[in-house]
C-alpha positions in Angstrom: 130.3 133.7 106.4 132.6 130.8 106.2 133.2 131.0 110.0 129.5 130.9 110.6 129.1 127.8 108.4 132.0 126.1 110.3 130.5 127.0 113.7 127.0 125.7 112.6 128.6 122.5 111.3 130.4 121.9 114.6 127.2 122.6 116.6 125.6 119.6 114.9 128.1 117.3 116.6 127.8 118.9 120.0 124.6 117.2 120.7 124.3 114.3 118.3 121.1 112.9 119.7 119.3 116.2 119.3 120.6 116.5 115.7 119.5 112.9 114.8 116.0 113.4 116.3 115.5 116.6 114.3 116.9 115.0 111.1 114.8 111.9 111.7 111.5 113.9 111.8 112.4 115.4 108.4 113.6 112.0 107.1 110.2 110.3 107.8 108.3 113.3 106.5 110.1 113.1 103.1 110.0 109.3 103.0 106.2 108.9 103.6 105.3 111.9 101.4 107.3 110.4 98.5 105.9 106.9 99.0 102.3 108.1 99.3 102.6 110.4 96.2 104.3 107.7 94.2 101.5 105.2 94.9 98.9 107.8 94.1 100.5 108.8 90.7 101.3 105.2 89.9 97.7 104.2 90.4 96.5 107.0 88.1 99.0 106.0 85.4 98.0 102.3 85.6 94.3 103.3 85.6 94.9 105.3 82.4 97.1 102.7 80.8 94.6 99.9 81.5 91.5 101.8 80.4 93.1 103.3 77.3 95.2 100.4 76.1 92.4 98.0 76.9 90.2 99.4 74.1 90.2 103.0 72.9 94.0 103.7 72.5 95.7 107.1 73.1 94.7 108.4 69.7 92.2 107.5 67.0 92.1 108.5 63.4 88.6 108.8 62.1 86.7 110.2 59.1 86.0 113.9 59.8 82.3 113.4 60.6 82.5 110.1 62.4 83.0 111.4 65.9 79.8 113.4 65.8 77.8 110.8 63.8 79.1 107.3 64.4 77.5 106.0 61.2 79.2 103.4 59.0 78.6 105.8 56.1 81.3 108.0 57.7 84.0 105.4 57.2 87.6 105.8 56.0 89.9 104.1 53.5 92.7 102.2 55.1 95.2 102.6 52.3 99.0 102.4 51.9 99.3 106.2 52.1 97.7 106.3 55.6 99.8 103.3 56.7 103.0 105.0 55.6 102.1 108.2 57.3 101.6 106.4 60.6 104.7 104.2 60.1 106.8 107.3 59.6 105.6 109.2 62.6 108.0 109.0 65.6 106.6 108.0 68.9 103.9 105.7 67.7 104.2 102.3 69.3 101.5 100.5 67.3 98.4 101.2 65.2 95.5 98.9 64.2 92.4 99.3 62.0 89.0 98.6 63.4 85.4 98.4 62.4 83.1 99.6 65.2 79.3 99.7 65.2 76.2 99.0 67.3 74.1 95.9 66.5 71.5 93.8 68.2 72.6 90.4 69.5 70.0 87.8 70.1 69.7 84.2 71.4 66.3 82.7 71.9 64.3 85.1 74.1 67.4 87.2 75.1 68.3 90.3 73.1 70.6 93.2 73.7 72.3 96.1 71.9 76.0 95.6 71.7 79.2 97.1 70.4 80.5 95.0 67.5 84.2 95.5 67.0 86.0 94.1 64.0 89.8 93.6 64.7 92.8 92.2 63.0 93.5 89.2 65.4 97.2 89.3 64.8 97.9 93.0 64.9 95.5 93.7 67.8 98.0 91.9 70.1 100.1 95.1 69.9 97.3 97.2 71.2 94.5 95.8 73.4 95.7 92.2 73.1 92.3 90.5 73.6 93.9 87.0 73.4 95.1 87.3 77.0 91.5 88.1 78.1 90.1 84.8 76.8 88.6 82.8 79.7 90.0 79.3 80.1 88.6 78.7 83.6 85.3 79.7 85.1 83.6 79.2 88.5 79.9 78.4 88.4 77.5 77.0 91.0 77.4 73.7 89.2 81.2 73.1 89.0 81.6 74.4 92.6 79.2 71.6 93.7 81.3 69.0 91.8 84.5 70.4 93.3 83.1 70.1 96.8 82.3 66.4 96.2 85.9 65.6 95.4 87.8 67.8 97.9 87.3 69.5 101.2 88.2 73.1 101.1 88.9 75.3 104.2 85.8 77.3 105.2 87.5 80.6 104.3 88.4 79.5 100.8 84.9 78.1 100.3 83.4 81.5 101.1 85.7 83.2 98.7 84.8 80.8 95.9 81.1 81.7 96.4 82.0 85.4 96.1 83.7 84.8 92.8 81.0 82.7 91.1 80.6 83.4 87.4 84.1 85.0 87.3 86.3 84.0 84.5 90.1 83.4 84.6 92.7 82.9 81.9 94.9 81.0 84.4 94.4 79.1 87.7 97.1 81.1 89.5 94.9 84.2 89.5 92.0 82.1 90.9 94.2 80.8 93.7 95.2 84.3 94.6 91.6 85.5 94.7 90.6 82.7 97.1 93.6 83.4 99.3 95.9 80.5 98.6 99.5 80.6 97.6 100.6 78.6 94.5 102.1 75.7 96.5 99.0 75.5 98.7 96.7 75.5 95.6 98.7 72.6 94.0 96.7 70.2 96.2 93.5 71.2 94.5 94.8 72.2 91.0 93.9 69.0 89.2 90.3 69.1 90.5 89.9 72.7 89.4 91.5 71.9 86.1 89.0 69.1 85.6 85.8 71.0 86.4 86.5 74.6 85.7 88.1 74.3 82.3 86.4 76.3 79.5 87.2 75.4 75.8 87.6 78.9 74.6 90.0 79.9 71.7 91.2 83.1 70.2 90.1 84.3 66.7 92.1 83.5 63.6 92.5 85.9 60.7 89.7 84.5 58.5 87.5 83.3 61.5 83.8 83.7 61.2 83.2 83.3 64.9 83.0 85.8 67.8 84.7 86.6 71.1 81.9 87.6 73.6 82.5 89.6 76.8 81.7 87.6 80.0 78.8 89.6 81.4 77.2 89.8 78.0 77.6 86.0 77.6 75.8 85.5 81.0 73.0 87.8 79.9 72.5 86.1 76.6 73.1 82.6 78.2 75.6 81.5 75.7 78.8 79.4 76.1 81.6 78.5 73.7 80.1 76.7 70.7 76.7 78.3 70.9 75.4 80.6 68.1 74.4 84.3 68.3 72.2 86.1 65.9 73.5 89.6 65.0 71.3 92.2 63.3 72.0 95.7 62.3 72.5 98.3 59.6 75.5 98.1 57.3 77.1 100.6 54.9 74.6 102.9 53.1 71.6 101.4 55.0 72.2 97.9 53.8 70.7 95.0 55.9 73.2 93.2 58.1 72.1 89.9 59.7 73.8 86.6 60.3 74.5 83.6 62.6 77.8 83.5 64.3 79.4 80.8 66.5 81.0 81.8 69.8 84.7 80.9 69.8 85.6 82.2 73.2 84.4 84.2 76.2 86.6 87.2 77.3 86.8 88.8 80.7 87.2 92.6 80.5 88.1 94.5 83.7 85.8 97.3 82.7 82.2 96.4 83.7 80.8 98.8 81.0 82.6 97.1 78.2 82.1 93.6 79.8 78.4 94.1 79.4 78.3 94.8 75.7 81.5 94.1 73.7 81.8 91.5 71.0 84.9 91.0 68.8 84.8 89.7 65.3 87.7 89.4 62.7 87.9 92.6 60.7 87.6 90.8 57.3 84.3 89.0 58.4 83.0 92.3 59.9 83.6 94.1 56.6 81.7 91.4 54.8 78.9 91.4 57.3 78.4 95.2 57.2 79.1 95.5 53.4 82.0 97.8 54.0 84.3 96.4 51.3 87.8 97.2 52.5 86.9 100.3 54.5 87.1 100.7 58.3 85.6 103.1 60.9 88.7 104.0 62.9 92.5 103.5 63.3 93.5 103.1 67.0 97.0 104.4 67.9 99.1 103.5 70.9 102.2 105.5 71.9 105.6 104.9 73.4 105.2 107.8 75.7 101.8 109.1 76.8 103.3 112.5 77.6 103.8 113.0 73.9 100.2 112.4 73.0 99.2 116.0 72.3 102.4 116.7 70.2 101.9 113.6 68.1 98.2 114.4 67.7 99.2 117.8 66.3 101.8 116.3 64.1 99.4 113.7 62.6 96.7 116.4 62.1 99.2 118.4 60.1 100.2 115.4 57.9 96.6 114.1 57.2 94.1 115.7 54.9 91.7 117.7 57.2 88.9 117.3 54.7 89.1 113.5 55.1 90.5 112.8 58.5 90.4 113.9 62.1 92.7 112.8 65.0 91.1 112.5 68.4 92.9 111.9 71.7 91.6 109.8 74.6 90.5 113.0 76.5 88.0 113.6 73.7 87.1 110.0 73.2 86.6 109.2 76.9 85.8 112.4 78.8 84.1 110.5 81.6 87.4 108.7 82.5 89.3 112.0 82.3 86.8 113.6 84.7 86.9 110.6 87.0 90.7 110.7 87.2 90.8 114.5 87.7 88.2 114.2 90.5 90.1 111.4 92.2 93.3 113.4 91.8 91.8 116.4 93.5 90.7 114.3 96.5 94.2 112.8 96.5 95.8 116.2 96.6 93.5 117.3 99.4 94.6 114.2 101.4 98.3 114.8 100.8 97.7 118.5 101.7 96.4 117.4 105.0 99.5 115.1 105.4 101.7 118.1 104.6 100.0 120.2 107.4 100.6 117.3 109.9 104.2 117.1 108.7 104.7 120.8 109.0 103.5 120.9 112.6 105.6 117.9 113.4 108.7 119.6 112.0 107.7 122.9 113.7 107.4 121.1 117.1 110.7 119.4 116.7 112.5 122.6 115.8 110.8 124.6 118.6 111.8 121.9 121.1 115.4 122.1 119.8 115.6 125.9 120.1 113.8 126.0 123.5 116.2 123.5 125.2 119.2 125.6 124.0 118.0 128.9 125.4 120.5 128.9 128.2 123.3 128.2 125.7 122.1 131.1 123.5 121.9 133.3 126.6 125.6 132.6 127.5 126.7 133.2 123.9 124.9 136.6 123.8 126.3 137.5 127.2 129.9 137.0 126.1 129.4 139.2 123.1 127.7 137.2 120.3 125.3 139.3 118.3 121.7 138.0 118.1 121.7 138.5 114.4 124.8 136.3 113.9 123.3 133.7 116.4 120.1 133.5 114.3 122.2 133.0 111.2 124.2 130.2 112.8 121.0 128.4 113.9 119.5 128.9 110.5 122.5 127.3 108.8 122.3 124.4 111.3 118.6 123.9 110.4 119.5 124.0 106.6 122.2 121.4 107.2 119.7 119.2 109.2 117.0 119.8 106.6 119.2 118.8 103.7 120.5 115.7 105.5 117.0 114.6 106.4 115.6 115.4 103.0 118.3 113.6 101.0 118.2 110.6 103.4 114.4 110.4 103.0 114.7 110.6 99.2 117.5 107.9 99.0 115.6 105.6 101.4 112.4 105.8 99.3 114.1 104.9 96.0 114.3 101.1 96.6 110.7 101.1 97.8 109.5 103.0 94.7 111.5 100.9 92.3 110.4 97.6 93.9 106.7 98.4 93.9 106.9 99.7 90.3 108.2 96.3 89.1 106.2 94.3 91.7 103.0 96.2 92.3 100.6 95.4 95.1 97.9 93.1 93.7 94.7 93.0 95.6 92.9 89.6 96.0 89.6 88.4 97.4 86.8 90.9 98.1 89.2 93.9 97.5 89.9 92.7 94.0 86.2 92.1 93.3 85.5 95.7 94.5 88.2 97.1 92.2 86.9 95.1 89.2 83.3 96.2 89.9 84.5 99.8 89.6 86.2 99.0 86.3 89.8 99.0 87.5 92.5 96.3 87.5 93.1 95.4 91.2 96.7 96.5 91.1 98.5 99.4 92.8 102.0 100.2 91.4 104.2 103.1 92.2 105.1 105.8 89.7 108.7 105.8 88.2 111.1 108.3 89.7 110.2 111.6 87.9 109.6 115.3 88.7 107.2 114.5 91.7 110.1 112.8 93.5 112.2 116.0 93.7 109.2 118.2 94.4 108.4 116.3 97.6 111.9 117.0 98.9 111.7 120.6 97.9 108.3 121.1 99.6 109.5 119.5 102.9 112.7 121.6 102.8 110.6 124.8 102.4 108.5 123.6 105.4 111.7 123.3 107.4 112.7 126.9 106.6 109.2 128.1 107.4 109.2 126.1 110.7 112.3 128.0 111.7 110.7 131.5 111.6 109.0 131.5 115.0 111.9 129.9 116.9 114.4 132.3 115.3 112.1 135.2 116.3 112.5 134.0 119.9 116.3 134.3 119.5 116.1 137.8 118.2 113.9 138.8 121.2 116.0 136.8 123.7 116.5 138.4 127.1 119.9 137.4 128.5 118.9 137.2 132.2 115.8 135.2 131.4 117.8 132.8 129.2 120.5 132.3 131.8 117.8 131.3 134.4 116.3 128.8 132.0 
């Protein structure tokens, strides 16, 4: 066997161009398969992280009847015992109390049912961090007219500005990216945009009696920072809840569903407004590792009194998102399956070409006494060497690309970004970190190489010496 391996190894050097062409076909197959799968999985991970960490969290602790009947009567006591249980559970990154209910928001002739969410403004920074969503700049038709009176923008950028009317930004760099200008190019216009697009929004303080209103909801209610909104609803035990609240800031939420109906209030003020005393409706939990979600859920369920509490994961809280990701994943797997078929036939064609052009060589070897069985083994070992070389080279070459785009993801701008945001996703496409999928792509391609050798090797076993010598 050692002699066969040595002969196969030497054969690789006998025709270096042929060896390199075959290895290159495998190299590019592995390289593109890994890059494509990495972007696909990275996009799913980012989609989940954005959607879950933006609002619902990976886990929620609720009163046992709250999930089926989201009534404030089904509230829970946020006491020291619950806090200690969560603090002593490994794998929990952060947890925050919330008050959530549905109320009617009204301003003049405009009214709409909304989600009122009471948050701890300081601790919420560790979970959904709404402070970074506060709009500080906003494009409107009015300020766009004023901007055009002071500066002359290129036609392309002017068209982009019209597309992004009524879009809010927390910084001007994002605005410059959306209209297709690099930061140094945008510096020519920065002062003018700063002058006309600035919005005086602020974040909530711990004892604040104001509101943060989502952008699309603010447009519907026709309110700006400093205006007042009337909130009316039902509090604890059917009590009347009504009040006037000033708007402290407008927030832009990437999810259109939430951006149409979400209002934040400080948790202390929401408890007073809804007559909840010190009680809350849910505790939102974020994790260090999303893969540990089910095990931590099981652990918490075992620690907490089942007659009082229930622990729900994001699959149960947001089944629509789960189905959407699963559906998209299936379509992605079908697409990569098609890619694998193309790759397989590419490898098969290369291997067949390599075997066919060597038929005269094989005929001579059989004529001088080489057994066909041994010849097939030598060629098989050659292909394994070439397959391993191409696979390892493809994996190594893809590592810098995967790492780079994981830390510096592709960020869509302009109309593409608008399309992503309209669908409820952050316009970002990162790669997934190097995990199990990475090795699996290499294994799959290597298996394809072995399968692609079957038919050519069959030709060797059926080789006719005279026909081969005439080739």
